[in-house]
Residue, then its C-alpha position, 0 to 999 in steps of 0.5 A: x479495529x476502531x475505524x470511523x465512518x469518515x475513514x470508510x467513506x474516504x476509501x469507498x470505491x478506491x482501487x488500492x494495489x496491495x503489494x505483499x508477499x506474505x499470504x496471511x498479511x496480504x489477505x488481512x490487508x485485502x479484507x480490511x480494505x474491502x471492509x472499508x468499501x475499497x477495491x483491493x487490487x492484487x495482492x501481488x507478491x512479486x515485483x513482476x506481478x506488481x508492475x504488471x498490475x500497474x500496467x493494467x491501469x494505475x490504482x488510486x493508492x498502493x501499499x508496498x512491502x519492500x522485501x518481496x520474496x527476497x527482491x527489493x520493491x524499489x522498482x515498484x516504488x519508482x513505477x508508482x512515483x512515475x504514475x503519480x500513485x500515492x503509496x504507503x510502505x508496509x514493512x518490518x524495516x524501521x525507517x532508519x533501515x530504509x536507505x533509498x533516498x526516494x522513499x524518505x518522504x513516503x509514509x511508513x506503516x510498520x509491521x505488524x500492521x495497526x489497522x487504524x494507522x493504515x486506514x488513517x494514513x491511506x486517507x491522508x494520501x487521498x487528493x483533497x477537493 
């Protein structure tokens, strides 16, 4: 994992919601984010838990797995859109397998997760200025 100082400083102190049902992947992502100085929120393994976390206050960014214990994560995606929270899909599904039109422009980081790609994608989503 070769992450630059610019990547690290960009994520420092950012609250990033992790919506992931696989405990090992969730722990890996949370550890990666914490190592970059970010504050992982969650991980939340279900749609219900993710929506509850959003109700506590919007994060700066979010990571969203689409299959959460057999339940589709699109309600979480809709809530993130509504709250104006930029997010990345982290999924084992290929782009062609995601048939939800509202997700067509959302960045996708496929599983297994490439750490550099994930950090670079999150960094690109941050507001400039």
